[in-house]
ROMAR-47171 format. One line per field, with one value per residue (C-alpha): residue number from 0; residue in three letters; z, x, y. Coordinates in Angstrom, 3 decimals. Each point is the difference from the previous one (the first is absolute). Layout:
BEGIN
num: [NUM/...]
residuo: [ala/...]
Z: [Z/...]
X: [X/...]
Y: [Y/...]
This chain:
BEGIN
num: [0/1/2/3/4/5/6/7/8/9/10/11/12/13/14/15/16/17/18/19/20/21/22/23/24/25/26/27/28/29/30/31/32/33/34/35/36/37/38/39/40/41/42/43/44/45/46/47/48/49/50/51/52/53/54/55/56/57/58/59/60/61/62/63/64/65/66/67/68/69/70/71/72/73/74/75/76/77/78/79/80/81/82/83/84/85/86/87/88/89/90/91/92/93/94/95/96/97/98/99/100/101/102/103/104/105/106/107/108/109/110/111/112/113/114/115/116/117/118/119/120/121/122/123/124/125/126/127/128/129/130/131/132/133/134/135/136/137/138/139/140/141/142/143/144/145/146/147/148/149/150/151/152/153/154/155/156/157/158/159/160/161/162/163/164/165/166/167/168/169/170/171/172/173/174/175/176/177/178/179/180/181/182/183/184/185/186/187/188/189/190/191/192/193/194/195/196/197/198/199/200/201/202/203/204/205/206/207/208/209/210/211/212/213/214/215/216/217/218/219/220/221/222/223/224/225/226/227/228/229/230/231/232/233/234/235/236/237/238/239/240/241/242/243/244/245/246/247/248/249/250/251/252/253/254/255/256/257/258/259/260/261/262/263/264/265/266/267/268/269/270/271/272/273/274/275/276/277/278/279/280/281/282/283/284/285/286/287/288/289/290/291/292/293/294/295/296/297/298/299/300/301/302/303/304/305/306/307/308/309/310/311/312/313/314/315/316/317/318/319/320/321/322/323/324/325/326/327/328/329/330/331/332/333/334/335/336/337/338/339/340/341/342/343/344/345/346/347/348/349/350/351/352/353/354/355/356/357/358/359/360/361/362/363/364/365/366/367/368/369/370/371/372/373/374/375/376/377/378/379/380/381/382/383/384/385/386/387/388/389/390/391/392/393/394/395/396/397/398/399/400/401/402/403/404/405/406/407/408/409/410/411/412/413/414/415/416/417/418/419/420/421/422/423/424/425/426/427/428/429/430/431/432/433/434/435/436/437/438/439/440/441/442/443/444/445/446/447/448/449/450/451/452/453/454/455/456/457/458/459/460/461/462/463/464/465/466/467/468/469/470/471/472/473/474/475/476/477/478/479/480/481/482/483/484/485/486/487/488/489/490/491/492/493/494/495/496/497/498/499/500/501/502/503/504/505/506/507/508/509/510/511/512/513/514/515/516/517/518/519/520/521/522/523/524/525/526/527/528/529/530/531/532/533/534/535/536/537/538/539/540/541/542/543/544/545/546/547/548/549/550/551/552/553/554/555/556/557/558/559/560/561/562/563/564/565/566/567/568/569/570/571/572/573/574/575/576/577/578/579/580/581/582/583/584/585/586/587/588/589/590/591/592/593/594/595/596/597/598/599/600/601/602/603/604/605/606/607/608/609/610/611/612/613/614/615/616/617/618/619/620/621/622/623/624/625/626/627/628/629/630/631/632/633/634/635/636/637/638/639/640/641/642/643/644/645/646/647/648/649/650/651/652/653/654/655/656/657/658/659/660/661/662/663/664/665/666/667]
residuo: [met/gln/gln/val/phe/thr/gly/trp/gly/leu/tyr/pro/gly/ile/lys/ala/asn/tyr/val/val/pro/asp/asn/glu/ala/ala/leu/arg/thr/ile/val/ala/ser/ala/thr/gln/ile/thr/pro/arg/gly/asn/gly/arg/ser/tyr/gly/asp/ala/ala/leu/gly/glu/tyr/leu/val/leu/ser/gln/his/leu/asn/lys/ile/leu/ala/phe/asp/asn/ser/ala/gly/ile/ile/glu/val/glu/ser/gly/val/leu/leu/asp/asp/ile/leu/lys/val/ile/val/pro/gln/gly/phe/phe/leu/pro/val/ser/pro/gly/thr/lys/phe/ile/ser/val/gly/gly/ala/leu/ala/ala/asp/ile/his/gly/lys/asn/his/his/ile/glu/gly/val/phe/ser/asp/his/val/ile/ser/phe/arg/leu/leu/glu/ala/ala/gly/asn/ile/leu/glu/ile/val/pro/gly/asp/asp/leu/phe/ala/gln/thr/ala/gly/gly/met/gly/leu/thr/gly/phe/ile/leu/ser/ile/arg/phe/lys/leu/lys/pro/ile/glu/thr/ala/tyr/ile/ser/gln/his/ala/ile/arg/ala/lys/asn/leu/arg/glu/ile/phe/asp/leu/phe/glu/lys/asn/lys/asp/ala/pro/tyr/ser/val/ala/trp/ile/asp/cys/phe/ala/glu/gly/asp/gln/leu/gly/arg/ser/val/leu/leu/leu/gly/lys/his/thr/lys/val/ala/glu/leu/ser/gly/lys/glu/pro/leu/lys/thr/his/gln/ser/ala/ala/leu/ser/ile/pro/phe/phe/phe/pro/ser/trp/ile/leu/asn/ser/leu/thr/ile/lys/ile/phe/asn/trp/leu/tyr/tyr/gln/lys/pro/ser/ser/gln/gly/his/ser/ile/val/his/tyr/asp/pro/tyr/phe/tyr/pro/leu/asp/lys/leu/his/his/trp/asn/lys/ile/tyr/gly/arg/lys/gly/phe/ile/gln/tyr/gln/phe/val/leu/pro/glu/ala/val/ser/tyr/asp/gly/ile/lys/arg/ile/leu/thr/leu/phe/ala/lys/tyr/lys/met/gly/ser/phe/leu/ala/val/leu/lys/leu/phe/gly/glu/ser/his/glu/gly/arg/tyr/leu/his/phe/pro/met/lys/gly/tyr/thr/leu/ala/leu/asp/ile/lys/val/ser/asp/ser/leu/trp/gln/val/leu/glu/glu/ala/asp/lys/met/val/asn/glu/leu/gly/gly/lys/ile/tyr/leu/ala/lys/asp/ala/arg/met/ser/lys/ala/ser/phe/glu/lys/gln/tyr/thr/gln/thr/leu/ser/pro/asn/asn/lys/phe/thr/ser/ala/gln/met/asn/arg/leu/arg/ser/gly/ile/gln/lys/val/tyr/leu/ile/leu/gly/ala/asn/ser/asp/ile/ala/lys/glu/thr/val/leu/ala/trp/arg/val/lys/glu/pro/gln/ala/tyr/phe/leu/leu/ala/ser/arg/asn/thr/ile/val/val/glu/lys/phe/val/ser/glu/gln/gln/leu/ser/glu/gln/ala/leu/val/leu/phe/phe/asp/ala/ser/ala/met/his/thr/his/lys/asp/phe/val/val/asn/leu/pro/tyr/lys/pro/gln/val/ile/leu/tyr/ala/ala/gly/leu/leu/glu/glu/asn/glu/gln/leu/met/lys/asn/leu/asp/thr/trp/lys/ala/val/ala/glu/ala/asn/phe/ile/gly/ala/val/ser/val/leu/asn/gln/leu/val/asp/ala/asp/asn/pro/asn/leu/glu/lys/ile/ile/gly/ile/ser/ser/ile/ala/gly/leu/arg/val/arg/lys/ala/asn/phe/met/tyr/gly/ser/leu/lys/ala/gly/phe/his/gly/tyr/leu/phe/gly/leu/arg/gln/tyr/leu/arg/glu/arg/gly/val/ile/val/gln/ala/ile/thr/pro/gly/phe/val/gln/thr/lys/met/thr/ala/his/leu/gly/glu/met/lys/lys/ala/asn/thr/pro/ala/glu/val/ala/arg/val/ile/val/ala/asp/thr/asn/arg/phe/glu/ile/phe/pro/asn/arg/phe/trp/phe/leu/val/gly/asn/met/ile/lys/trp/leu/pro/glu/lys/ile/val/ser/arg/leu]
Z: [33.358/2.899/2.911/2.288/-1.502/1.773/-1.173/1.773/2.761/0.870/0.231/-1.416/-0.908/-2.807/-1.224/-3.642/-2.828/-1.784/-3.210/-0.964/-3.831/-1.330/-3.269/-1.891/-2.012/3.460/1.170/-2.997/0.503/3.730/-0.621/-2.781/2.148/3.268/1.166/2.219/0.732/2.273/-1.270/2.664/-0.175/2.961/2.587/1.363/0.041/3.462/0.149/-2.291/-3.417/-1.401/1.895/-1.509/-0.461/-2.959/-0.290/-3.034/1.298/-2.289/1.756/-2.887/-2.617/1.362/-3.012/-0.738/-3.813/-1.055/1.396/-2.221/2.309/-2.444/0.009/3.572/-1.056/1.552/-0.896/2.559/0.438/2.720/2.544/0.246/3.408/0.553/1.721/-3.267/-2.114/2.460/-0.154/-3.835/-0.435/2.902/-1.150/-3.574/1.836/-0.012/2.960/0.094/-0.890/2.788/2.913/3.040/3.428/-1.149/-2.778/0.360/-2.066/-3.554/-3.059/-0.835/3.611/-0.386/-2.870/1.247/3.193/-1.887/2.584/1.354/1.935/1.723/-3.177/-1.048/0.530/-2.948/-2.134/0.619/0.047/-1.629/-3.012/-1.005/-1.023/-1.672/-3.851/-0.667/1.457/-1.296/1.444/-0.045/0.036/1.129/-3.686/-0.409/-2.242/0.604/-0.317/-0.311/2.267/-0.261/1.975/-1.247/-0.482/2.314/1.030/1.138/2.304/1.335/0.638/1.552/3.599/-1.082/2.562/-2.712/-0.986/-3.725/-0.878/0.655/-0.374/-2.229/-0.293/0.451/-1.729/1.969/0.266/2.487/1.875/-0.653/3.155/0.566/3.110/2.247/2.908/1.402/1.521/2.931/2.046/3.277/1.843/3.149/0.360/3.490/-1.064/-3.057/-0.801/-0.257/-2.125/-2.570/-0.271/-0.734/-2.684/-1.509/0.191/-1.525/-2.779/-2.624/1.798/-2.326/2.787/3.225/2.718/3.647/2.829/2.489/3.862/0.341/3.880/0.260/1.197/0.849/-1.167/-1.218/-2.157/-3.388/1.133/-2.862/-1.720/-3.798/-2.243/-3.123/-2.640/-3.400/-1.983/0.742/-2.618/-0.432/0.968/3.345/0.728/1.241/0.997/-1.231/-3.126/-1.866/-1.398/2.618/0.121/3.094/2.057/0.601/3.486/2.565/2.772/0.050/2.720/0.325/2.125/0.708/2.970/2.942/-0.458/3.364/-1.368/-1.873/2.374/1.021/2.127/-2.461/-2.806/2.091/0.732/-3.557/-1.173/2.591/-0.971/-3.592/0.403/2.225/-2.071/-1.486/-3.574/0.419/-0.363/-2.321/-3.424/-0.884/-3.234/0.178/-2.525/-1.735/1.613/3.650/-1.250/-2.261/1.469/3.662/0.979/-2.841/2.088/2.265/-1.818/1.146/2.402/-0.259/2.423/2.717/0.240/1.050/-1.757/-0.094/-2.188/-0.473/-2.067/-2.064/-0.188/-2.663/-1.180/-1.746/0.557/-2.356/0.803/1.320/2.785/0.376/3.181/1.845/-1.173/0.916/3.444/0.553/-0.884/1.855/3.063/-0.462/0.067/2.859/1.888/-0.232/0.546/-3.399/-0.962/-2.997/-0.138/-3.799/-0.604/-3.229/-1.352/-3.417/-2.519/-3.243/-2.984/-2.945/-0.973/-2.304/1.516/-1.331/-1.092/1.114/3.072/0.253/3.511/0.287/-0.053/0.644/3.694/2.925/0.604/3.284/0.466/3.294/1.010/2.739/1.481/-0.221/3.135/1.090/0.643/-3.324/-2.386/1.615/0.000/-3.553/-0.909/1.956/-2.149/-3.237/0.850/0.262/-3.151/-2.012/1.631/-0.991/-3.814/0.435/-1.019/1.511/-1.870/-1.510/0.047/3.686/0.657/1.898/1.308/-1.460/-0.205/-3.387/0.903/0.441/-3.124/-2.137/1.476/-0.558/-3.403/-2.105/-3.418/0.780/-2.429/-1.248/1.358/-1.808/0.128/-0.453/1.895/3.778/3.430/3.576/0.404/-2.918/1.003/3.553/-1.393/-2.488/2.105/3.241/1.671/1.830/1.902/-0.079/3.469/0.053/3.303/0.649/2.646/-0.498/2.470/3.094/2.235/-0.210/-3.837/-0.091/2.272/-2.287/-3.083/1.631/1.090/-3.375/-1.577/2.171/-0.766/-3.721/-1.208/-3.528/1.118/-1.334/2.033/-0.955/2.816/-0.001/2.455/0.217/1.599/-3.076/0.983/3.251/-1.741/-2.705/2.836/1.647/-3.530/-0.207/3.342/-0.225/-3.496/-1.448/-3.232/-2.349/1.406/1.022/-1.444/2.008/-0.994/1.162/1.647/2.221/1.682/0.215/-3.598/-0.999/-3.325/-1.038/1.290/-3.451/-2.049/2.768/-0.479/-3.798/-0.220/2.203/-1.826/1.217/1.257/3.461/1.560/3.695/1.082/3.505/1.148/2.808/-0.345/3.345/2.085/3.952/1.771/3.586/0.353/1.184/-3.074/-2.238/1.506/-0.223/-3.258/-3.045/-2.357/2.234/0.432/-3.926/-0.533/2.495/-1.561/-3.432/0.982/2.154/-1.658/-2.850/-2.257/0.931/-1.298/-3.220/-1.173/0.942/-1.837/-3.156/0.477/0.343/-3.070/-2.065/-2.410/2.071/-0.075/2.175/2.951/2.888/3.287/1.365/3.481/2.112/3.197/2.500/3.615/3.384/0.345/-2.771/1.596/2.709/-0.021/3.241/1.431/0.110/-3.784/-1.475/-2.910/-1.314/1.147/-2.030/-3.198/0.678/0.869/-3.415/-1.754/1.787/-0.970/-3.513/-0.128/1.302/-2.611/-2.880/1.197/-0.522/-3.397/-1.364/1.257/-3.280/-1.764/2.483/1.377/3.548/2.061/3.445/2.891/1.911/3.571/1.509/3.460/1.367/-2.316/0.789/-3.316/-0.859/-0.241/3.738/1.308/1.429/2.336/1.524/0.929/-0.072/1.889/-1.799/-3.251/-2.982/-2.266/-3.738/-0.885/2.256/-1.917/-3.321/1.101/0.111/-3.035/-2.293/1.675/-2.102/1.403/-1.297/3.080/0.051/3.368/0.601/3.343/0.505/3.078/2.567/2.394/-2.585/-1.436/3.597/0.411/-3.374/0.527/3.667/-1.014/-2.425/2.814/3.033/1.647/-0.729/3.482/-0.042/-3.588/1.172/2.605/-2.308]
X: [24.691/-2.142/-1.339/-3.141/-2.712/-3.103/-2.741/-0.542/-1.776/3.102/-1.929/0.669/3.605/0.838/3.628/0.295/2.452/-0.204/1.242/-0.193/-0.016/1.487/-2.157/-2.685/2.409/1.379/-3.496/-1.099/3.014/-0.815/-3.732/0.792/2.358/-1.954/-2.318/-2.112/0.491/-1.715/0.248/0.701/-0.059/0.971/-1.197/-2.763/-2.956/-0.390/-0.292/1.459/-1.466/3.616/1.794/1.061/3.080/1.261/-0.441/0.380/0.397/-0.964/1.970/2.427/-2.731/-0.727/0.258/-2.711/-0.331/-2.172/-2.120/-2.391/-0.528/-2.637/-2.314/0.921/1.116/3.003/1.841/2.235/1.834/-1.623/2.728/-0.646/-1.289/-2.878/2.554/2.065/-2.965/-1.318/3.228/-0.332/-3.628/-0.902/2.118/-1.807/-3.510/-0.886/-0.786/-0.450/-3.690/-0.074/2.338/0.255/1.314/3.701/1.925/2.759/-1.862/0.975/-2.249/0.069/-1.153/-2.834/-1.449/0.700/-1.998/-2.264/0.432/-2.800/0.167/-2.169/-1.762/-1.361/-3.517/0.377/3.132/0.280/3.104/3.436/-0.861/-2.770/2.489/2.583/0.013/2.208/2.809/2.578/0.024/2.836/-2.013/0.929/0.771/2.457/-2.166/-0.422/-3.514/-1.570/-3.218/-2.843/-3.202/-2.690/2.730/-0.702/3.695/-0.591/-2.811/2.122/3.107/-1.556/-0.354/1.556/2.990/2.835/-1.711/-0.378/3.629/2.490/-1.157/2.505/-1.446/-3.055/-1.644/-2.654/-1.773/0.887/-2.418/0.639/0.440/0.626/1.887/1.726/-2.383/-2.985/-3.098/-0.665/-3.297/0.397/-3.096/-0.135/-2.642/-1.205/-0.716/-0.389/-3.624/1.200/3.026/-2.121/-2.495/3.025/0.967/-3.323/-0.535/3.668/-0.259/0.899/3.207/2.960/1.889/-1.214/1.482/-0.510/2.168/-1.724/0.580/-0.080/0.175/-3.255/-2.914/-3.601/-1.668/3.410/0.667/1.541/0.965/1.634/1.494/-1.096/2.565/-1.567/2.239/0.219/2.853/0.418/-0.378/2.727/-2.646/-0.378/3.751/1.925/3.813/1.019/1.735/-3.031/1.622/2.650/0.958/0.391/3.296/1.735/-0.603/2.696/-0.916/0.262/-0.595/3.501/-0.953/-2.944/-2.074/-0.483/-3.175/-1.654/0.217/-3.129/-2.613/-3.546/0.908/2.473/-2.486/-2.961/2.313/0.871/-3.636/-1.223/2.740/-0.852/-3.642/0.526/2.705/-1.119/0.663/-2.854/-2.541/-0.387/1.387/3.696/2.070/2.736/2.693/-1.110/2.808/-1.365/-3.620/0.755/3.119/0.171/2.268/2.425/1.580/1.621/1.994/-0.337/-3.031/-0.875/2.774/-2.106/-2.033/3.133/1.605/-3.019/-1.745/-3.637/-3.058/-1.838/-3.536/-2.161/-3.317/-2.932/-3.616/-2.988/-1.686/-3.255/1.913/2.883/-1.247/-1.050/2.927/2.680/-1.735/0.154/3.690/1.229/-1.914/1.859/3.368/-0.867/-1.013/3.429/1.755/1.627/0.143/1.638/1.170/-0.098/-3.524/-1.399/-3.675/-0.656/-2.995/0.000/-2.028/-0.969/2.565/0.920/-1.951/0.876/3.429/2.227/1.888/-1.526/-0.351/-2.280/-3.778/-2.679/0.177/2.329/3.517/1.944/3.604/1.569/3.637/0.578/3.270/0.469/-0.694/-1.100/-3.501/-0.450/-0.643/-3.076/-1.617/0.640/-1.502/-3.216/0.248/0.495/-3.231/-1.958/1.512/-1.013/-3.658/-0.342/1.057/3.262/3.567/3.542/2.613/2.785/2.508/-0.228/-0.786/2.470/-2.182/-3.356/-1.297/-0.614/-3.618/-0.498/2.057/-2.360/-3.128/1.306/1.521/-2.271/1.373/3.732/3.092/0.941/3.282/2.796/3.281/2.479/-1.341/-1.075/0.525/-0.015/-3.302/-1.575/1.668/-1.513/-3.396/-0.255/1.255/-1.638/3.512/1.361/2.934/1.372/0.846/1.838/-0.383/2.380/-1.293/-3.755/-1.266/1.490/-2.542/2.068/0.011/-3.728/-0.779/2.470/-1.750/-3.361/1.754/1.522/-3.420/-1.604/2.818/0.040/-3.224/1.378/3.279/0.513/1.404/2.242/-0.389/2.799/-0.057/0.547/-3.606/-1.798/-3.394/0.015/0.922/-2.576/-2.685/1.209/-0.305/-3.520/-1.198/1.399/-1.436/3.470/-0.456/-0.172/3.329/2.033/1.848/1.166/3.489/1.823/3.221/2.468/2.908/1.847/-0.144/2.650/0.589/-3.613/0.433/1.325/-2.927/-2.294/1.189/0.116/-3.396/-1.740/-2.972/0.773/2.957/-0.400/0.584/-0.033/1.303/-0.704/1.935/-2.168/0.972/1.286/0.215/0.630/1.329/1.260/3.813/0.607/-1.792/2.040/3.248/-0.506/-1.867/1.994/-3.197/-2.159/2.713/0.330/-3.601/-0.068/3.125/-1.466/-3.316/1.551/3.256/1.430/-2.939/-0.915/3.417/-0.391/-3.165/0.432/3.397/-1.935/-2.716/2.616/1.842/-3.148/-0.853/-2.407/0.789/-3.112/1.074/-0.698/0.297/1.067/-1.366/1.381/-1.599/2.908/-0.049/1.073/1.864/2.358/1.031/1.967/0.392/-0.850/0.474/-3.799/-0.454/3.629/-0.480/-3.189/1.490/3.046/-1.988/-2.078/3.137/1.408/-3.246/0.077/3.408/-0.509/-3.122/2.305/2.772/-2.708/-1.216/3.321/0.448/-3.224/0.170/1.199/-2.970/-2.414/-1.182/-1.104/0.861/-1.490/0.217/-3.425/1.032/-3.353/0.978/-2.277/-2.934/-2.899/-0.390/-0.286/3.609/0.457/-3.157/1.971/1.598/-3.330/-0.927/2.911/0.045/0.007/-0.524/-1.187/-2.810/0.773/-2.348/2.080/3.152/-1.634/-0.844/3.634/0.977/-2.485/0.846/2.100/3.472/3.535/1.588/1.914/-1.072/-3.850/-1.469/-3.721/-0.055/2.189/0.358/1.595/1.999/1.503/0.458/1.778/2.574/0.549/0.824/2.474/2.176/-0.655/3.187/0.516/-0.650/-3.404/-0.751/1.170/-2.708/-2.939]
Y: [-20.343/-0.882/1.832/0.108/2.342/1.144/2.278/3.427/-1.776/-1.807/-3.274/-2.572/-0.171/-2.221/-1.031/0.597/-0.068/3.258/1.873/3.649/0.194/3.206/0.106/-1.789/-2.138/-1.425/-0.298/-2.165/-2.304/-0.497/-0.753/-2.549/-1.908/0.091/-2.772/2.371/3.720/2.634/3.453/2.515/3.891/2.152/-2.657/2.233/-2.498/-1.098/-3.664/-2.825/1.066/1.099/-2.917/-3.358/-2.180/1.842/3.635/2.307/3.607/2.824/2.714/0.627/0.328/3.412/2.423/2.558/-0.768/2.869/2.842/2.021/3.077/1.458/-3.096/-0.974/-3.663/-1.726/-3.138/-1.720/-3.431/-2.073/0.498/3.872/1.114/2.392/2.162/0.446/0.863/2.652/1.809/0.143/0.886/2.197/2.869/-0.260/0.131/-3.572/-2.607/-3.723/-1.059/-2.443/-0.210/-2.390/0.947/-0.150/1.428/-2.651/-2.873/-0.882/0.751/-3.643/-0.879/2.869/-1.917/-3.492/0.993/2.453/2.495/2.257/3.196/2.582/0.884/-3.529/1.100/2.340/-1.036/-3.802/-2.035/0.649/-2.321/2.284/2.672/-2.448/0.435/-2.965/-2.253/-2.412/-3.461/-2.719/-3.300/-3.455/-1.032/2.902/2.195/3.643/1.205/3.433/-0.169/2.613/0.486/-2.644/-2.850/-2.956/0.184/3.591/-1.227/-2.866/2.195/3.093/-1.176/-3.508/0.193/-0.631/-3.354/0.479/1.036/2.693/3.620/1.714/3.624/1.912/3.041/1.604/3.374/2.717/2.560/3.487/2.280/3.759/-0.475/-2.621/0.704/-1.467/1.883/-2.240/0.063/-2.040/-1.097/-1.865/-2.745/-1.292/-3.565/-2.318/1.054/3.468/-0.621/-2.003/2.844/2.374/-2.188/0.041/3.739/0.567/-2.585/2.810/0.743/-0.719/-1.721/-1.520/-2.174/-0.466/-1.011/-2.164/-0.529/-3.823/0.166/2.048/-2.009/0.444/3.104/1.181/-3.240/1.266/3.486/1.426/2.862/0.712/1.560/1.354/1.563/1.685/1.345/3.628/2.719/2.626/2.749/-1.709/-0.037/2.729/0.375/-3.554/-1.493/-1.459/-3.174/-0.852/-3.625/-1.805/-0.388/-3.186/-1.422/0.946/-2.415/-3.744/-2.620/-1.706/-3.115/-2.131/1.140/-2.370/-1.704/1.320/3.637/-0.359/-0.996/0.850/2.878/1.599/-0.380/1.416/3.006/0.630/-0.426/2.525/2.593/-0.656/0.575/3.157/1.776/3.236/-1.001/-2.784/2.824/2.730/1.265/0.039/0.134/-2.617/-1.340/-3.235/-1.926/-0.011/-0.360/-3.216/-1.195/0.789/-2.919/0.487/2.660/-2.716/-2.737/-3.554/0.780/-3.550/-0.732/1.568/-3.281/-1.906/-2.932/-2.189/2.512/0.714/-0.805/2.537/-1.422/1.871/-1.190/1.549/-0.811/0.906/3.168/-1.361/-1.941/2.382/1.643/-2.876/-2.058/2.438/0.547/-3.739/-0.296/3.056/-1.402/-3.286/1.758/2.361/-3.129/-1.571/3.418/-0.217/3.645/1.640/3.353/-0.195/-0.828/1.481/0.008/0.897/-0.072/-2.031/1.048/-2.168/-2.529/-2.860/-2.866/-3.538/1.241/-2.808/0.842/3.638/1.165/3.042/-0.097/2.801/0.404/0.643/-1.117/-0.018/-0.587/-0.941/-0.370/-2.509/-1.161/-3.876/-1.906/-3.498/1.163/1.794/-2.938/-1.242/3.489/0.532/-3.398/1.266/3.285/-2.031/-1.866/3.084/1.380/-3.327/0.176/3.515/-0.331/1.806/-0.349/0.284/1.842/-2.379/2.792/0.108/-3.560/-2.371/-2.795/-0.154/-3.776/-1.772/-0.307/3.588/0.883/-2.286/1.564/3.551/-0.340/-2.132/0.871/-0.747/-0.232/-3.575/-1.188/1.131/-2.377/2.873/2.944/-0.653/1.101/-1.150/1.619/-2.011/-3.319/0.540/0.999/-2.830/-2.522/1.055/-0.362/3.066/-1.728/-3.695/-1.610/-3.181/-1.859/-2.933/-2.273/1.204/-2.583/1.733/1.813/3.308/-0.272/-0.424/2.892/2.087/-0.837/1.154/3.200/0.726/-0.546/2.711/2.279/-0.544/-1.539/-0.500/-2.073/-3.361/-2.743/-2.893/-2.384/-2.508/-3.099/-3.650/-0.251/1.322/-1.782/1.935/3.291/-0.514/-0.463/3.191/1.932/-1.344/0.823/3.485/0.491/0.687/-2.281/3.131/1.460/-2.958/-2.916/-2.999/-1.431/-3.060/0.882/-2.082/1.855/-3.247/-0.829/2.422/-1.637/1.349/3.701/1.231/-1.458/1.185/3.515/0.116/-1.386/2.530/1.452/3.577/1.578/1.159/3.422/-1.347/-3.440/-1.428/-2.965/-1.523/-3.625/-1.568/-3.059/-0.185/-3.144/-0.541/0.524/-3.621/-1.268/1.998/-0.970/-3.675/-0.352/1.198/-0.352/2.037/2.679/-0.033/0.639/2.837/1.423/-0.175/1.721/2.689/0.904/-2.063/-0.304/3.720/1.026/-2.249/1.353/3.746/-0.027/-1.111/2.533/2.695/-0.967/-0.248/2.699/1.962/3.643/0.904/-2.036/2.398/-1.943/-3.425/-0.792/-2.923/-1.368/-0.075/-0.912/1.312/-3.351/1.233/3.309/-1.833/-3.749/-1.542/-3.562/-0.794/0.113/0.611/-2.376/1.768/3.376/-0.447/-0.531/3.089/1.792/-1.022/1.142/3.392/0.565/-0.998/2.534/2.855/-0.737/-0.285/3.256/1.615/-1.909/1.448/3.363/1.561/-1.729/1.753/-3.236/-0.041/-3.050/-0.484/-2.508/-0.410/-1.024/-0.845/-1.471/-2.497/-0.787/-2.326/-1.922/-3.934/-0.068/1.001/-1.798/-2.710/2.629/0.764/3.461/2.536/3.125/3.276/-2.016/1.853/-1.120/-0.340/2.747/2.443/-1.121/0.411/3.440/1.001/-1.933/2.077/3.485/2.460/-0.007/-0.577/-1.130/-3.239/-1.603/0.166/-0.816/-0.347/2.469/1.597/-2.792/-2.370/2.975/0.451/-3.886/-0.340/2.760/-0.998/-3.687/1.282/1.712/-1.862/-1.712/-3.468/-1.171/1.244/-1.316/-3.360/-0.145/0.904]
């Protein structure tokens, strides 16, 4: 079966074939026959760590195999959720040794990401409490792995790249009650919150919420939440070992993107900081203390369809204060606040263990909705993290560059031909998304490449053109040689289009058809060869190559963009030969949009109006003409509309032309 999958951040989305084995025997058969697979638990990692072209889901491997309530040891299959475990162990007087901010992750995912919680400074990561686990490796063998084995160090935090985790046996934490004695302390700024962490290093649990919009003397304004498991003697009038209730509320639809803006986040942050529970002592159930967002199913939809990035990094203790101050200042400068900004203290950790994330210091996690301006800001933040010797958490990452990955994770796993992921393919190749530009010598195409590079610095460009020498010069001048490949493509040589598509080195997620020719109307009427050349560039050749690209085995194709024309919206006597070809292309794009709708591929027609380019230079200076850069800006904008105009003027012109009476059109 095939469908579009995302991480919890809803970005990126990748089409994948998937299978859900019912038992270990079925899983072994799948692994033996598959070329490449990506293990996936409950899909709660935020980025593309559990995405790939062929997913194997563990959700049916969900049995609790053994529970020794005298020793506090449990063994479960990898698809079991923390939610399921809590319902069994809490009534017996036990709790999870380490817990993240949600109980809806699988145990296999907990080990693959080697999760940490509010108690890392004292009790470390999840793998520190694992007694053993069973691993189905690429060769088909099932291995029992224990601490001290090299495969233990590779798999704990290894993001599912060493094999499929079948089951895990780990130690639990004894508790007297299901409640947490919480002490909330307001901090006026970042210096004060760091001092509070240092003074309370002995607290079993500690975490701080940070107001990312606070600036100046209030930069880093925070609320520190300290916690410890409540004793029975401290509890009165409550059932001591009461488990959590299932969430009653759910977000049924994606919120409009404008709802989360700087004003609404500022209001939320002010209310959170001022609320009575942000100061003083209280006794709370473990559910709201550890999992405050779990009470609202599908809360990620609040960020809208474009989703969000959770950016989590850790810095060495000696530079944590200055580094986090710099990064908070960066996000405040660009008004990129997060109402879910969390600061935690890390203790001693397993330095040098392959893809292990924690180090002694402080970690900050920020949830920021996807926007066109986000990527460049995150690049700046990455540079700071690299400079300070920090790391970005792979379980949250959706866009880190190959260079940053190699600087941060110096002892990485060797490539595994069987187990991989979209994340590892991206980090090892340095490619985040592949763009195919047909007609790459056009002025609009070149400006669009530059705009996409700003938006997605790890993008890779396949630049196809007849004028390869000119395009290669552009690549050199713009320092694109590391992320672009120039290919020969001739729209008129339709017999070569099939081989061109088959031989593409990478399958593109986005295709831009920007090839085109413009000739005078009289010339096209009188000269058949000239008309044929213009027809092949603007319509026939475009249809030929796009049909090949659509039929190609490319499940991750996201978008096809064609450069249309005002001339094609309503054919006029001044240029009806050219206009009729553009009208044909415009109609083809509209039909292709319907044809590909079920596959989730977006098709768009960019209708730029007059554009001052080398193709239109012979027409002289045109009134209300756009620049190629202005057209590029709307091409790279995140929108799903079919007809895209560069501004309101051309939107009005384009729509008026469609409905003007014929007598008026004939005079234009």
